[in-house]
KEFIMI-311654 format. One record per residue (C-alpha): z, y, x; residue in three letters. Coordinates in steps of 0.25 Angstrom, whole numbers, padded with zeros to 4 digits, always signed. Example, Ala and Ser with C-alpha at 12.3 -4.5 7.8 and 13.67 -1.06 7.14 Angstrom:
BEGIN
+0031-0018+0049ala/+0029-0004+0055ser/
END
This chain:
BEGIN
-0183+0620-0280met/-0192+0630-0273thr/-0207+0626-0271ser/-0217+0633-0261leu/-0227+0641-0268pro/-0240+0634-0269leu/-0248+0642-0259pro/-0237+0639-0249thr/-0238+0624-0252val/-0254+0625-0250ile/-0252+0632-0237thr/-0243+0622-0232gln/-0251+0611-0236gln/-0264+0617-0229gln/-0256+0620-0217ser/-0251+0605-0216leu/-0266+0600-0218glu/-0271+0609-0207his/-0260+0604-0198glu/-0264+0590-0201ile/-0279+0593-0199ala/-0276+0599-0186ala/-0267+0587-0181leu/-0278+0578-0185arg/-0288+0586-0177met/-0279+0586-0165gln/-0277+0571-0166leu/-0292+0569-0167his/-0295+0578-0155phe/-0284+0571-0147glu/-0289+0557-0150lys/-0303+0562-0146glu/-0298+0567-0133ala/-0291+0555-0130arg/-0303+0546-0132ile/-0312+0555-0124his/-0302+0554-0113ala/-0301+0539-0113glu/-0316+0538-0114thr/-0318+0547-0102ser/-0307+0539-0094leu/-0314+0526-0097leu/-0328+0531-0093met/-0322+0536-0080gln/-0315+0522-0077asp/-0328+0515-0081met/-0336+0523-0071ala/-0325+0520-0060gln/-0326+0506-0063glu/-0341+0505-0062asn/-0341+0495-0051gly/-0331+0485-0057asp/-0334+0472-0064pro/-0340+0472-0078pro/-0326+0467-0083ala/-0320+0480-0079ser/-0331+0489-0085arg/-0330+0481-0098met/-0315+0484-0099ala/-0318+0499-0098met/-0330+0498-0108ile/-0321+0491-0118thr/-0310+0502-0116gly/-0321+0512-0119leu/-0326+0505-0131ala/-0312+0504-0136lys/-0310+0519-0136leu/-0320+0520-0147ala/-0316+0507-0155asp/-0301+0512-0155ser/-0305+0524-0164arg/-0311+0515-0174asp/-0302+0507-0185asp/-0306+0493-0180asp/-0295+0484-0175thr/-0300+0485-0161gly/-0307+0472-0160ser/-0321+0478-0164his/-0325+0480-0150leu/-0323+0465-0147thr/-0330+0460-0159arg/-0342+0469-0156ile/-0343+0464-0142arg/-0342+0449-0147gln/-0352+0451-0158tyr/-0362+0458-0149thr/-0361+0447-0138ala/-0364+0436-0149val/-0376+0444-0155ile/-0381+0448-0141ala/-0380+0433-0136ala/-0388+0429-0148ala/-0399+0439-0146val/-0400+0435-0131ala/-0399+0420-0134glu/-0412+0421-0143his/-0418+0433-0137asn/-0416+0432-0122pro/-0428+0440-0119gln/-0422+0452-0127ile/-0407+0451-0122leu/-0404+0443-0110pro/-0391+0435-0112met/-0385+0442-0100gly/-0385+0456-0107glu/-0377+0451-0119val/-0364+0453-0112ser/-0368+0467-0109ile/-0371+0470-0124ile/-0358+0464-0128ala/-0350+0473-0119ala/-0357+0485-0122ala/-0356+0483-0137ser/-0341+0487-0137ile/-0346+0502-0134leu/-0355+0502-0146his/-0346+0512-0153asp/-0340+0520-0141ile/-0346+0533-0148gly/-0336+0533-0158lys/-0326+0540-0149val/-0334+0552-0152gly/-0333+0550-0167ile/-0322+0558-0175ala/-0311+0550-0181asp/-0313+0556-0195asp/-0327+0549-0194val/-0324+0537-0186leu/-0312+0533-0194leu/-0317+0538-0208his/-0311+0528-0218pro/-0323+0529-0228asn/-0338+0529-0227lys/-0343+0540-0218leu/-0350+0553-0224ser/-0364+0556-0219ser/-0358+0566-0209ala/-0347+0557-0204gln/-0358+0545-0202phe/-0367+0555-0194glu/-0355+0557-0185gln/-0352+0543-0184met/-0366+0540-0180lys/-0364+0548-0167gln/-0355+0537-0161his/-0368+0530-0156ala/-0374+0542-0148pro/-0359+0546-0144ile/-0357+0532-0139gly/-0370+0531-0131ala/-0367+0545-0125asp/-0353+0540-0120ile/-0359+0528-0114leu/-0370+0535-0107ile/-0360+0544-0101ala/-0353+0532-0096leu/-0365+0526-0091ser/-0368+0538-0083glu/-0354+0537-0076gln/-0356+0522-0074leu/-0370+0520-0070gly/-0379+0509-0075pro/-0371+0499-0083asp/-0377+0489-0093pro/-0365+0489-0102trp/-0365+0504-0104ile/-0380+0504-0105asp/-0380+0494-0116thr/-0367+0501-0123ala/-0376+0514-0124ile/-0387+0507-0131gln/-0376+0500-0141ile/-0368+0513-0143ala/-0381+0521-0147leu/-0388+0510-0154gly/-0379+0501-0162his/-0380+0509-0175his/-0396+0509-0174glu/-0403+0500-0184arg/-0415+0491-0182trp/-0422+0498-0193asp/-0420+0512-0186gly/-0410+0517-0197thr/-0398+0517-0187gly/-0392+0528-0179tyr/-0391+0536-0170pro/-0406+0536-0167asn/-0412+0527-0177gly/-0419+0518-0167val/-0424+0505-0172glu/-0427+0490-0169ala/-0428+0487-0154cys/-0426+0502-0150asn/-0412+0499-0152ile/-0406+0493-0140pro/-0403+0478-0142leu/-0389+0479-0138ala/-0387+0490-0150ala/-0394+0481-0159arg/-0384+0469-0156ile/-0372+0478-0157val/-0377+0484-0170ala/-0376+0470-0177val/-0362+0467-0170ala/-0356+0480-0174asp/-0361+0480-0189val/-0356+0465-0190tyr/-0342+0469-0185asp/-0342+0482-0194ala/-0345+0473-0206leu/-0334+0463-0203thr/-0323+0472-0199ser/-0314+0480-0208glu/-0312+0495-0207arg/-0304+0505-0214val/-0316+0509-0223tyr/-0322+0495-0225lys/-0318+0480-0227asn/-0325+0470-0218ser/-0335+0460-0223ile/-0336+0445-0221pro/-0344+0440-0209his/-0355+0434-0218gln/-0357+0446-0226glu/-0358+0454-0213ala/-0369+0444-0207val/-0377+0446-0220glu/-0377+0461-0219ile/-0382+0460-0204ile/-0392+0450-0208ala/-0398+0459-0219lys/-0399+0470-0209glu/-0408+0462-0200lys/-0420+0471-0196gly/-0413+0483-0203lys/-0400+0487-0196his/-0401+0475-0186phe/-0411+0470-0176asp/-0415+0456-0182pro/-0414+0449-0169met/-0399+0454-0167val/-0396+0450-0181val/-0402+0436-0179asp/-0394+0435-0166ala/-0381+0439-0175phe/-0384+0429-0186leu/-0386+0418-0176ser/-0371+0420-0171lys/-0364+0421-0184leu/-0353+0411-0180glu/-0349+0419-0167glu/-0350+0432-0175val/-0340+0426-0186arg/-0331+0421-0175ala/-0330+0435-0169ile/-0328+0441-0182asn/-0316+0432-0186glu/
END
């Protein structure tokens, strides 16, 4: 039996590795181009539909949000859960603090919440879908989804004109990873300098992340997630929003189940 000389085998292996790497790179750029094209079409459609009823606008906003959500490893129900958790928490805030949040604005915050992670369309797959804990450099890249999301929505707002849903979505996209104590990102703002809508979605998003299974982590039980959020009152989260969340645990558990 004739065997290939070792240098020839190594050269063939290196060539194959280069071909695989090139193919992965090509697939990545094709996927990014497709997402960009789909986003542009949706933005154009939304601009044309500016005079249509809110139901039509909401359907298009949902489609835009799903572009980002489809790149994650969730089952697809993440957007629905976030909107429901946000609605429950925001309604509780409005119920106890109508001078801060009128009940009529709850539906706007809930609708806008599904665009919280729209900036993930600008994050590379090797970071977004990384199966383990991110390195410091990768985490810095991941942080960029907040300002990227805000920039996308600002561009959309410029096409549509004044729109309470989009204006609120901009606040949420940029601010839902800020922390009450000022140690969050991207801008390190604190307390009431963080828009209320973002402070509400922050609790909804963390609860959903804790209780949802991912390729890199197991889910934790409802009660354990509640305890974690309660301990972060006044640190990660707005105390008023945590109190609102804790007052509606039956509704939250029902959504989670």
